[in-house]
GURO-505082 format. One line per field, with one value per residue (C-alpha): x, y, z; chain. Coordinates in pm, 1 decimal, always signed. Layout:
east X_... .
north Y_... .
up Z_... .
ch A_... .
This chain:
east -15156.2_-14948.1_-14859.7_-14692.9_-14518.3_-14387.6_-14246.5_-14068.3_-13913.5_-13806.4_-13650.7_-13506.3_-13332.9_-13223.1_-13037.2_-12865.5_-12729.4_-12601.6_-12442.2_-12283.7_-12178.2_-12016.4_-11845.0_-11699.9_-11582.0_-11433.9_-11272.2_-11091.2_-10961.6_-10891.3_-10939.3_-10548.5_-10558.1_-10853.5_-10728.6_-10392.9_-10617.2_-10839.9_-10527.8_-10362.6_-10675.0_-10620.8_-10408.9_-10096.2_-9862.5_-9500.3_-9190.2_-8840.9_-8675.5_-8284.1_-8062.8_-7779.9_-7456.3_-7170.6_-6958.9_-6604.9_-6457.1_-6051.0_-5938.5_-6112.1_-6441.7_-6404.8_-6623.0_-6388.3_-6690.1_-7050.1_-7410.2_-7638.0_-7995.8_-8051.4_-8375.3_-8542.8_-8799.0_-9092.2_-9396.2_-9702.1_-9809.5_-10121.4_-10247.1_-10127.1_-10300.5_-10632.9_-10595.7_-10580.6_-10634.5_-10340.1_-10101.0_-9926.0_-9903.2_-9714.7_-9492.2_-9406.9_-9326.6_-9091.5_-8911.4_-8854.4_-8728.4_-8537.9_-8267.1_-8206.0_-8564.3_-8719.3_-9035.3_-9022.9_-8879.1_-9173.5_-9435.3_-9303.2_-9339.2_-9694.6_-9800.3_-9569.0_-9662.9_-10029.2_-10079.6_-9742.4_-9733.6_-9351.2_-9134.7_-8780.7_-8784.8_-8420.6_-8190.1_-7981.9_-8131.0_-8054.8_-8248.2_-8263.5_-8447.9_-8668.6_-8772.1_-8856.9_-9113.2_-9228.5_-9312.4_-9519.4_-9724.4_-9778.3_-9860.1_-10242.3_-10243.0_-10029.0_-10119.3_-10389.2_-10216.3_-9942.1_-10060.1_-9848.4_-9524.1_-9368.5_-9005.4_-8810.5_-8548.0_-8190.2_-7811.5_-7509.6_-7192.6_-6969.2_-6634.3_-6582.4_-6233.6_-6227.6_-5872.5_-5738.4_-5633.3_-5824.1_-5650.4_-5678.1_-6034.5_-6119.9_-6457.5_-6789.6_-7047.6_-7429.4_-7381.7_-7021.1_-6685.5_-6422.9_-6087.9_-5968.9_-6160.6_-6496.6_-6386.0_-6241.7_-6551.6_-6812.9_-7035.0_-6965.3_-7058.3_-7360.5_-7715.1_-8010.0_-8303.8_-8656.0_-8997.1_-9323.8_-9583.3_-9992.8_-10299.6_-10617.9_-10901.7_-11260.2_-11323.4_-11043.1_-10833.1_-10468.2_-10360.3_-9994.5_-9687.5_-9333.0_-9006.3_-8734.1_-8406.0_-8106.8_-7821.6_-7443.7_-7194.5_-6950.4_-6556.8_-6347.5_-5976.9_-5680.3_-5540.7_-5513.4_-5680.8_-5432.7_-5134.0_-5281.6_-5316.6_-4951.2_-4782.4_-4972.2_-4903.7_-4523.4_-4575.0_-4703.5_-4474.3_-4154.5_-4314.6_-4345.4_-4000.2_-3879.2_-4128.4_-3919.4_-3612.0_-3758.2_-3927.9_-4261.1_-4278.5_-4670.4_-4540.6_-4228.8_-4206.5_-4382.7_-4496.0_-4406.1_-4587.3_-4562.5_-4649.9_-4676.8_-4700.8_-4725.7_-4440.3_-4598.7_-4959.8_-4918.5_-5181.1_-5131.2_-5158.5_-5126.9_-5070.7_-5077.4_-4993.1_-4861.2_-5016.6_-5387.1_-5718.6_-6088.6_-6295.8_-6562.3_-6477.6_-6232.4_-6223.0_-6100.1_-5810.0_-5780.1_-5516.3_-5260.4_-5364.8_-5512.2_-5863.4_-5668.7_-5456.2_-5766.3_-5941.0_-5683.3_-5664.3_-5884.4_-6085.1_-5853.2_-5562.8_-5776.1_-5855.7_-5531.6_-5378.5_-5648.2_-5595.4_-5271.0_-5343.4_-5611.5_-5349.7_-5218.0_-4852.5_-4763.5_-4941.3_-4978.2_-4630.5_-4263.0_-3941.6_-3581.3_-3567.7_-3184.0_-2992.7_-3307.0_-3277.6_-2910.8_-3010.8_-3191.3_-2885.9_-2673.4_-2986.0_-2993.2_-2602.9_-2638.2_-2975.0_-2792.6_-2494.8_-2306.1_-2193.1_-2099.9_-2084.0_-1708.1_-1606.4_-1456.6_-1431.6_-1176.6_-1389.2_-1190.2_-1457.8_-1572.9_-1608.1_-1512.5_-1787.7_-1868.6_-1632.6_-1805.0_-1687.8_-1973.8_-1899.4_-1948.1_-2150.5_-1780.9_-1566.4_-1277.1_-1348.9_-1453.6_-1200.7_-1190.0_-1597.8_-1781.6_-2096.2_-2197.5_-2018.6_-2144.4_-2460.7_-2389.2_-2211.0_-2422.5_-2102.6_-2195.7_-1878.0_-1896.0_-2246.3_-2142.9_-1863.7_-2116.9_-2325.1_-2053.0_-2040.1_-2403.6_-2442.0_-2743.7_-2893.0_-2935.9_-3019.0_-3302.7_-3420.8_-3435.5_-3599.0_-3887.2_-3912.2_-3879.4_-4223.5_-4039.7_-4185.0_-4499.5_-4817.9_-4877.3_-5249.2_-5323.8_-5690.4_-5682.1_-5724.2_-5484.6_-5152.9_-4872.9_-4726.1_-4354.0_-4292.0_-4144.9_-3937.4_-3704.3_-3418.8_-3435.5_-3190.3_-3077.0_-3058.6_-2867.0_-2611.3_-2588.9_-2394.7_-2223.7_-2341.8_-2716.6_-2608.8_-2380.8_-2628.5_-2915.2_-2723.9_-2783.1_-3117.7_-3090.0_-3171.7_-3515.8_-3818.1_-4054.8_-4390.7_-4371.3_-4601.9_-4400.1_-4070.1_-4217.1_-4383.6_-4096.8_-3884.6_-4117.5_-4005.7_-3649.7_-3713.2_-4006.6_-3780.7_-3885.3_-4248.1_-4384.5_-4725.2_-4978.7_-5085.4_-5412.3_-5629.5_-5931.2_-5945.4_-6338.4_-6680.2_-6952.4_-7350.0_-7568.2_-7606.9_-7239.8_-7193.1_-6921.1_-6962.4_-6616.7_-6266.9_-5956.5_-5682.7_-5317.2_-5207.6_-4827.2_-4752.0_-4393.3_-4084.6_-3811.0_-3524.0_-3417.1_-3462.8_-3077.6_-3070.7_-3335.6_-3164.3_-2834.8_-2992.8_-3208.5_-2863.6_-2676.6_-2980.1_-2941.3_-2606.1_-2714.3_-2939.5_-2702.9_-2363.0_-2435.9_-2647.6_-2977.6_-2859.5_-3088.6_-3392.9_-3263.4_-3493.4_-3354.8_-3451.2_-3543.2_-3374.3_-3444.3_-3324.6_-3323.9_-3173.8_-3151.3_-3194.2_-3099.9_-3174.5_-3151.9_-3417.3_-3435.4_-3315.4_-2968.5_-2863.3_-3172.4_-3052.0_-3363.4_-3377.9_-3607.2_-3473.1_-3612.3_-3588.4_-3713.9_-3701.5_-3848.6_-3856.2_-3784.0_-3468.5_-3504.4_-3871.5_-4008.0_-4352.9_-4381.1_-4234.4_-4236.8_-4118.7_-4097.2_-4058.9_-4005.6_-3988.5_-3812.8_-3788.4_-3805.0_-3456.7_-3131.2_-2926.6_-3180.9_-2886.6_-2843.2_-3198.4_-3241.6_-3621.7_-3725.7_-3497.6_-3656.7_-4034.1_-3943.4_-3797.4_-4095.8_-4331.6_-4144.7_-4110.3_-4515.2_-4603.1_-4370.0_-4528.9_-4888.0_-4834.0_-4685.5_-4359.7_-4140.0_-3820.5_-3477.6_-3377.6_-3078.7_-2793.0_-2819.4_-2552.4_-2287.7 .
north +16551.7_+16612.9_+16240.4_+16293.7_+16652.8_+16460.5_+16172.4_+16419.8_+16614.2_+16318.8_+16171.4_+16520.0_+16531.0_+16158.4_+16269.2_+16567.0_+16360.3_+16105.9_+16377.5_+16542.2_+16201.1_+16138.2_+16494.7_+16388.0_+16062.0_+16205.6_+16483.2_+16230.3_+15967.9_+16228.6_+16579.6_+16614.7_+16521.2_+16761.9_+17047.0_+17009.7_+16986.5_+17321.1_+17497.0_+17388.7_+17557.3_+17879.5_+18127.2_+18241.2_+18546.7_+18468.6_+18710.4_+18664.6_+18993.7_+18969.7_+19062.5_+19284.1_+19168.2_+19373.4_+19615.8_+19611.3_+19946.7_+20089.0_+20176.0_+20528.1_+20404.0_+20455.5_+20208.1_+19966.9_+19704.5_+19742.9_+19647.7_+19832.3_+19775.3_+19619.4_+19455.4_+19210.3_+19292.2_+19046.4_+18996.4_+18830.6_+18726.1_+18596.9_+18922.5_+19087.5_+18880.6_+18939.2_+19318.5_+19339.3_+19702.4_+19764.6_+19487.0_+19760.5_+20040.5_+19798.9_+19648.2_+20021.2_+20145.2_+19828.3_+19882.1_+20227.9_+20213.2_+19891.6_+19885.6_+19509.9_+19386.0_+19374.5_+19370.1_+19059.5_+18870.9_+19007.3_+18892.9_+18516.1_+18517.4_+18623.2_+18401.3_+18088.4_+18092.2_+18313.7_+18159.3_+18203.1_+18439.5_+18462.0_+18558.8_+18742.2_+18970.9_+19124.1_+19068.7_+19345.1_+19681.6_+19980.6_+20187.6_+20466.7_+20253.4_+20096.1_+20429.6_+20555.8_+20269.9_+20336.0_+20694.6_+20548.5_+20299.1_+20559.9_+20855.4_+20949.7_+20987.5_+20641.5_+20412.3_+20279.5_+20177.0_+19924.3_+19576.7_+19293.0_+19403.6_+19424.3_+19447.3_+19194.7_+19371.2_+19223.5_+19316.1_+19319.7_+19359.2_+19668.0_+19782.5_+20176.8_+20162.6_+19899.6_+19746.5_+19870.8_+19601.7_+19370.0_+19022.2_+19163.3_+19219.4_+18978.2_+18953.2_+18709.7_+18612.9_+18670.4_+18552.3_+18352.7_+18514.4_+18394.8_+18519.0_+18732.4_+18881.8_+18821.9_+18445.2_+18426.8_+18644.3_+18496.5_+18372.0_+18716.0_+18905.2_+18708.1_+18759.2_+18585.8_+18659.8_+18777.6_+18673.8_+18859.1_+18574.9_+18537.9_+18407.6_+18539.1_+18475.3_+18390.6_+18783.1_+18827.4_+18999.2_+18928.8_+18784.3_+18870.6_+18828.8_+19007.3_+18847.1_+19099.6_+19014.1_+19008.1_+19175.7_+19100.4_+19219.4_+19483.6_+19439.2_+19738.5_+19669.1_+19794.8_+19896.9_+20277.3_+20369.5_+20617.0_+20425.1_+20129.4_+20386.1_+20522.4_+20199.4_+20050.6_+20369.8_+20310.0_+19966.0_+20047.0_+20320.3_+20083.4_+19831.3_+20066.0_+20162.7_+19781.4_+19730.2_+19994.5_+19791.3_+19490.8_+19563.4_+19395.0_+19300.4_+19331.6_+19289.7_+19462.4_+19154.6_+18840.0_+18972.0_+19274.4_+19255.4_+19512.1_+19494.3_+19781.5_+19698.1_+19851.5_+19664.5_+19734.1_+19535.4_+19302.9_+19562.0_+19527.9_+19892.8_+19812.7_+19515.6_+19486.6_+19274.8_+19328.1_+19232.8_+19329.4_+19317.6_+19513.8_+19373.1_+19481.6_+19280.4_+19018.0_+18815.7_+19052.0_+18975.6_+19257.2_+19427.7_+19152.5_+18962.1_+19072.9_+18964.8_+18715.1_+18566.5_+18508.3_+18354.4_+18099.9_+18012.7_+17742.4_+17793.2_+17616.0_+17823.9_+18142.6_+18022.2_+17935.5_+18278.6_+18414.2_+18212.4_+18346.3_+18729.0_+18669.2_+18514.7_+18718.4_+18668.3_+18844.7_+18522.7_+18224.7_+18230.8_+18092.9_+18212.4_+18219.9_+18570.7_+18606.0_+18873.6_+18994.4_+18722.9_+18816.9_+19040.6_+18703.6_+18542.4_+18795.0_+18808.1_+18452.0_+18469.6_+18763.5_+18664.6_+18284.8_+18408.1_+18265.6_+18581.0_+18856.0_+19167.8_+19201.4_+18915.2_+18996.3_+18785.1_+18808.4_+18789.6_+18678.3_+18652.5_+18287.0_+17991.5_+17640.1_+17433.3_+17062.5_+17043.1_+17346.1_+17683.5_+17934.6_+18291.6_+18624.7_+18907.5_+19029.6_+18785.3_+19007.0_+19001.9_+19279.6_+19239.1_+19231.2_+19275.7_+19303.3_+19219.6_+19600.3_+19577.0_+19230.8_+19379.4_+19722.7_+19549.3_+19206.4_+18975.1_+18607.4_+18518.9_+18664.6_+18492.9_+18158.0_+18212.0_+18331.5_+18037.7_+17766.9_+17983.5_+17956.1_+17585.9_+17378.4_+17348.3_+17713.1_+17773.8_+17545.2_+17675.2_+18036.8_+17940.6_+17773.5_+18083.1_+18349.3_+18155.4_+17980.1_+17672.9_+17777.8_+17953.1_+18305.6_+18232.8_+18578.0_+18658.8_+18551.1_+18231.9_+18065.5_+18115.3_+17898.1_+17634.9_+17621.2_+17350.7_+17101.5_+17425.6_+17491.4_+17281.7_+17061.1_+17073.2_+16720.2_+16828.6_+17155.7_+16914.7_+16661.4_+16891.6_+17222.7_+17353.8_+17363.4_+17579.9_+17808.5_+17894.9_+17938.6_+18204.6_+18440.4_+18347.3_+18039.7_+17699.2_+17749.1_+17920.5_+18180.2_+18354.3_+18790.0_+18747.4_+18531.9_+18752.7_+19058.8_+18961.4_+18798.4_+19080.9_+19343.7_+19130.9_+19228.5_+19573.3_+19585.5_+19442.6_+19066.3_+19073.0_+18850.9_+18970.9_+18758.8_+18956.3_+19079.9_+19279.7_+19306.3_+19511.9_+19545.9_+19378.9_+19573.8_+19531.0_+19739.8_+20017.6_+20057.1_+19914.8_+19719.8_+19344.8_+19209.7_+19403.0_+19216.9_+19301.5_+19240.6_+18905.6_+18841.5_+18489.5_+18441.7_+18661.3_+18617.0_+18823.5_+19100.2_+19415.7_+19467.1_+19267.5_+19430.8_+19760.7_+19670.0_+19532.4_+19847.7_+20029.8_+19789.8_+19813.2_+20218.5_+20174.7_+19956.5_+20251.1_+20528.5_+20368.4_+20030.6_+19829.2_+19990.2_+20364.4_+20380.2_+20340.0_+20662.4_+20950.0_+21272.3_+21386.9_+21056.1_+20775.4_+20488.1_+20122.5_+19811.3_+19546.9_+19453.6_+19082.7_+18919.5_+18560.4_+18336.9_+18128.2_+17756.0_+17651.4_+17856.6_+17860.6_+18070.0_+18369.3_+18467.6_+18643.1_+18748.0_+19108.5_+19261.9_+19526.8_+19564.8_+19852.7_+20058.9_+20388.9_+20617.5_+20387.3_+20457.9_+20413.0_+20203.9_+20290.4_+20126.5_+19848.6_+19847.6_+19514.0_+19516.0_+19188.3_+19165.9_+18825.3_+18813.5_+19139.2_+19186.6_+19393.4_+19294.0_+19246.4_+19094.6_+19040.0_+19415.0_+19550.4_+19805.7_+19880.5_+19706.1_+19985.5_+20262.3_+20137.5_+20141.4_+20485.8_+20605.3_+20495.7_+20581.9_+20941.3_+20967.9_+20780.7_+20886.0_+21289.3_+21117.7_+20948.8_+21221.1_+21109.5_+21407.5_+21480.4_+21465.3_+21838.9_+21948.5_+22153.5_+22498.6_+22641.3_+22877.3 .
up +388.4_+701.4_+751.7_+373.5_+464.3_+753.6_+547.1_+270.4_+578.1_+790.8_+454.0_+351.9_+739.8_+689.6_+355.6_+537.7_+780.1_+565.6_+348.7_+657.3_+744.6_+429.5_+382.2_+740.9_+603.9_+311.8_+507.0_+775.4_+500.5_+168.7_+315.1_+268.7_-124.7_-183.2_-36.4_-245.7_-546.2_-419.5_-361.7_-742.2_-885.6_-706.5_-882.8_-706.7_-741.5_-625.8_-714.0_-599.7_-467.4_-501.9_-251.3_-325.2_-330.6_-77.4_-198.7_-218.8_-50.3_-19.4_+329.2_+290.1_+179.8_-227.4_-363.8_-597.0_-664.6_-655.1_-773.0_-990.8_-1097.3_-1392.5_-1513.4_-1735.8_-1987.6_-1926.4_-2184.4_-2103.5_-2423.0_-2304.7_-2171.4_-2491.1_-2721.3_-2506.6_-2561.0_-2957.0_-2942.6_-2761.8_-2922.6_-3174.0_-2946.7_-2674.0_-2946.8_-3097.3_-2729.2_-2669.5_-3004.4_-2929.4_-2562.1_-2600.6_-2907.4_-2834.5_-2870.5_-3213.9_-3361.5_-3493.2_-3212.4_-3016.0_-3290.7_-3304.5_-2941.8_-2977.1_-3242.8_-3125.6_-2773.9_-2767.8_-2374.8_-2235.1_-1932.3_-1879.4_-2196.5_-2122.8_-2396.7_-2294.9_-1970.4_-1779.4_-1935.6_-1756.0_-1500.1_-1759.3_-2058.1_-1823.6_-1657.6_-1997.7_-2072.4_-1710.1_-1791.5_-2088.8_-1868.6_-1600.7_-1820.3_-1834.5_-2216.7_-2301.1_-1995.3_-2152.3_-2490.6_-2284.9_-2173.8_-2086.8_-2020.9_-1676.6_-1524.7_-1324.5_-1105.5_-1081.4_-971.6_-1189.5_-1050.8_-1172.6_-1135.3_-1157.6_-1165.6_-1424.6_-1421.5_-1095.6_-853.2_-1063.0_-956.9_-604.2_-619.6_-864.3_-1051.6_-1009.9_-1219.6_-1070.3_-748.7_-751.6_-746.8_-960.9_-821.8_-586.5_-293.7_-485.4_-469.2_-115.1_+54.3_-157.2_+128.7_+301.7_-8.9_-85.6_+88.5_+96.2_-197.9_-38.0_-181.9_-237.8_-248.8_-217.3_-398.1_-525.9_-276.5_-383.8_-384.0_-641.5_-370.3_-368.0_-4.5_-37.9_+231.9_+134.8_+284.1_+246.8_+105.3_+344.2_+154.9_+171.8_+379.8_+244.4_+268.6_+380.6_+240.6_+353.5_+14.7_-41.7_-390.5_-459.5_-361.8_-566.0_-877.5_-830.8_-818.8_-1136.3_-1321.4_-1222.1_-1376.9_-1669.3_-1738.0_-1679.0_-1907.1_-2181.5_-2177.0_-2152.7_-2491.2_-2665.8_-2617.3_-2822.9_-3155.9_-3194.8_-2810.0_-2705.5_-2331.4_-2132.5_-1918.5_-1882.6_-1525.6_-1323.6_-972.4_-663.2_-297.6_-93.0_+263.3_+636.1_+794.3_+1126.5_+1137.2_+822.3_+630.1_+230.0_+95.9_-258.3_-453.1_-866.9_-1131.1_-1508.4_-1753.1_-1624.7_-1751.5_-1710.0_-1434.8_-1642.5_-1938.1_-1813.8_-2105.6_-2357.4_-2504.0_-2763.7_-2580.8_-2612.1_-2952.1_-3289.6_-3424.2_-3666.7_-3347.0_-3153.4_-3454.4_-3461.2_-3105.4_-2942.8_-2669.9_-2444.5_-2554.9_-2463.3_-2149.3_-2056.3_-2157.7_-1936.1_-1648.3_-1658.9_-1707.9_-1407.9_-1130.5_-881.6_-951.4_-586.7_-409.6_-688.3_-867.0_-712.0_-824.2_-667.6_-480.5_-551.6_-359.6_-169.7_+34.8_+150.4_+452.3_+570.5_+564.3_+783.5_+1003.8_+1089.1_+1141.8_+1383.1_+1558.5_+1613.1_+1739.7_+1490.3_+1333.1_+1575.6_+1324.6_+1317.3_+1078.5_+750.5_+441.5_+135.9_-174.9_-489.1_-718.0_-649.4_-429.9_-491.9_-296.4_-362.8_-656.4_-825.0_-898.4_-790.4_-900.6_-723.1_-908.3_-941.9_-1086.6_-996.9_-677.7_-392.6_-174.8_+200.7_+297.8_+603.0_+688.4_+573.0_+269.6_+172.3_+142.4_-24.4_-282.4_-289.3_-268.0_-325.2_-211.6_+115.5_+197.8_+90.8_+380.7_+624.7_+579.5_+623.5_+1001.0_+1003.8_+925.5_+804.3_+1131.9_+1234.7_+860.7_+843.7_+1154.5_+1085.0_+731.8_+908.0_+1134.3_+869.8_+719.1_+385.9_+288.8_+458.6_+339.4_+484.9_+507.2_+353.3_+276.1_-72.0_-290.9_-503.4_-262.2_-383.3_-195.2_-148.7_+123.2_-164.0_-267.7_+10.6_+118.7_+441.1_+677.4_+546.5_+213.4_+339.8_+529.9_+241.6_+10.2_+88.3_-258.9_-150.8_+160.9_-12.7_-335.8_-55.4_+129.0_-170.4_-249.4_-516.2_-516.3_-341.3_-431.1_-274.9_-322.1_-297.2_-27.8_+182.7_+126.2_+172.9_+510.4_+644.0_+537.1_+755.5_+1039.3_+971.4_+986.8_+1242.0_+1545.0_+1441.6_+1449.3_+1171.7_+1081.8_+889.6_+601.9_+525.2_+264.0_+462.7_+734.9_+831.3_+740.7_+729.6_+711.2_+427.1_+710.6_+719.9_+1098.5_+1155.3_+1179.2_+1225.5_+1247.8_+1136.6_+1395.4_+1295.5_+1402.9_+1490.3_+1410.3_+1538.3_+1631.8_+1376.8_+1513.4_+1798.7_+1790.4_+1788.5_+1459.8_+1350.3_+1398.0_+1268.2_+923.1_+874.8_+927.5_+651.4_+413.9_+438.3_+304.2_+2.5_-110.6_-23.9_-174.8_-330.6_-570.4_-457.8_-541.9_-828.6_-582.4_-392.9_-362.5_-262.3_+66.2_+208.1_+396.7_+229.1_+292.9_+71.3_-157.3_-483.0_-625.8_-978.9_-992.0_-1317.3_-1404.3_-1516.6_-1755.2_-1665.3_-2063.4_-2190.1_-1995.5_-1811.0_-1494.1_-1258.3_-1116.1_-797.1_-550.8_-200.8_+21.9_+325.6_+434.9_+648.5_+739.8_+1138.6_+1158.3_+877.2_+800.9_+443.1_+248.0_-146.6_-311.9_-692.7_-898.0_-1268.2_-1415.7_-1752.8_-1856.4_-2228.3_-2253.5_-2410.2_-2103.9_-1845.6_-1566.4_-1569.6_-1572.0_-1330.1_-1393.7_-1052.6_-876.8_-1099.6_-1047.7_-652.8_-688.0_-889.6_-634.7_-312.1_-450.1_-504.2_-168.2_+74.0_+45.7_+34.6_+346.1_+546.9_+589.2_+617.1_+418.2_+604.5_+703.4_+482.7_+640.1_+572.4_+347.1_+518.0 .
ch A_A_A_A_A_A_A_A_A_A_A_A_A_A_A_A_A_A_A_A_A_A_A_A_A_A_A_A_A_A_A_A_A_A_A_A_A_A_A_A_A_A_A_A_A_A_A_A_A_A_A_A_A_A_A_A_A_A_A_A_A_A_A_A_A_A_A_A_A_A_A_A_A_A_A_A_A_A_A_A_A_A_A_A_A_A_A_A_A_A_A_A_A_A_A_A_A_A_A_A_A_A_A_A_A_A_A_A_A_A_A_A_A_A_A_A_A_A_A_A_A_A_A_A_A_A_A_A_A_A_A_A_A_A_A_A_A_A_A_A_A_A_A_A_A_A_A_A_A_A_A_A_A_A_A_A_A_A_A_A_A_A_A_A_A_A_A_A_A_A_A_A_A_A_A_A_A_A_A_A_A_A_A_A_A_A_A_A_A_A_A_A_A_A_A_A_A_A_A_A_A_A_A_A_A_A_A_A_A_A_A_A_A_A_A_A_A_A_A_A_A_A_A_A_A_A_A_A_A_A_A_A_A_A_A_A_A_A_A_A_A_A_A_A_A_A_A_A_A_A_A_A_A_A_A_A_A_A_A_A_A_A_A_A_A_A_A_A_A_A_A_A_A_A_A_A_A_A_A_A_A_A_A_A_A_A_A_A_A_A_A_A_A_A_A_A_A_A_A_A_A_A_A_A_A_A_A_A_A_A_A_A_A_A_A_A_A_A_A_A_A_A_A_A_A_A_A_A_A_A_A_A_A_A_A_A_A_A_A_A_A_A_A_A_A_A_A_A_A_A_A_A_A_A_A_A_A_A_A_A_A_A_A_A_A_A_A_A_A_A_A_A_A_A_A_A_A_A_A_A_A_A_A_A_A_A_A_A_A_A_A_A_A_A_A_A_A_A_A_A_A_A_A_A_A_A_A_A_A_A_A_A_A_A_A_A_A_A_A_A_A_A_A_A_A_A_A_A_A_A_A_A_A_A_A_A_A_A_A_A_A_A_A_A_A_A_A_A_A_A_A_A_A_A_A_A_A_A_A_A_A_A_A_A_A_A_A_A_A_A_A_A_A_A_A_A_A_A_A_A_A_A_A_A_A_A_A_A_A_A_A_A_A_A_A_A_A_A_A_A_A_A_A_A_A_A_A_A_A_A_A_A_A_A_A_A_A_A_A_A_A_A_A_A_A_A_A_A_A_A_A_A_A_A_A_A_A_A_A_A_A_A_A_A_A_A_A_A_A_A_A_A_A_A_A_A_A_A_A_A_A_A_A_A_A_A_A_A_A_A_A_A_A_A_A_A_A_A_A_A_A_A_A_A_A_A_A_A_A_A_A_A_A_A_A_A_A_A_A_A_A_A .
């Protein structure tokens, strides 16, 4: 008996040794394979925790773009089907709390996908709706009547001021900015998703780890919401007045745009476009087309219209600046020494140049004009005579110094290139007519942001600042991550020339073509512009006004452009000056710019 027991014991020991050796062999040769099999059979719980896209603020902290919590309603068909006694009450609660969810939709999902654990019943429901359902789930009396429903948190972009600064701010689809700052700073505004993950161990306990999301950075703009609102109201008012002149017109002009800028640092205080759109519903064209017209348009046609409305005219469209360029011509002559300031010119109404008669705005002639008078009366004839003294080499050099033909590199997407739209020195020398028409702003193209930035250098002493619309980047706690400092790109003219030009342009508003932009009690300088568009025979114009205040120490520049005003006589349209006056009259007191002291009556 003892021998038998020893034999059995020895045999069992051999079996255990063999089993151990076999297990060691399996672990060595196939351990990774079987580990994956085991892990794949365990139940995991993994949830994405979404990041919050950064806000966009104005210069005083007003929120112009932000994210709000929304929730996806998730149905676990497997769980709800396993709780037959709770099915009806759960369906009733869902239908009652979420109007977009129908009873038929839920029942169809439960029937067709009985074992599915993840079904989205509704997307982006509000916090209020979600909270109402959660109250049912957490109430002592009703908690046991709900099963198989949970919520997935997301964020949706919203714009509290709807259409304000629409083309400047832009809009985004989930995590991708489409236009404007939303596009330019997309990577800055975006963050990184977090994740809660884990698995159920053998004891049915959840082993879970949470990696918190990293929210996107916030942009603080140079834009002042109050000034922006004043500008947009002035634009809208002027276009409503122009619409009244043209029966049945949907728009008052093809485009109206305004830039308000601080000439001493390149900051944009307002940037507005007409026609506009609602950032919360950017594809809505009902303001411009009837339902019948929209139904008749193809998707491609609608997208073409939308792309035109979404474009930021101030940086994306090019045009001939017209007489707003005349101060630049006089400045280049004075700064180069080819003009001395004491010149006079006889304006007889036109100049014969290269076999062509080029007319002045006054075809009867202005008579004798000096430099101040040429700007005051916007005399083409005098400017053409100045260009001969300046010459092609100087003219081309200063065009480059002013930044025309080059991008400003403003921190916005879609800035148009004008590199091929300005005359080279060779082209200016090739024929006198190119030089002559360039002197009064025809024959070459600019963008609004180019001309506005360069004009600031004419009146601030010669500093050409890089324009920008973002002044700070903040983290989600409000701490400054980056501060955008003013950047001087080059010097354009001397302080003396700048002082002289300011004085000349004060006369333009006090006595000349810019008188309609004058605001009582303020010294405002500026220049009007009218440029006939191609093809010339159609009689369409770009009318504009650029001005600054106060004249002796400029703190703000306002540039207004109306592209094709829908009025009977476009060439004499004064709406650009009226818009500027409207804006100046409101923003100068707002900026605490003091009125000129009036002499006391005797």
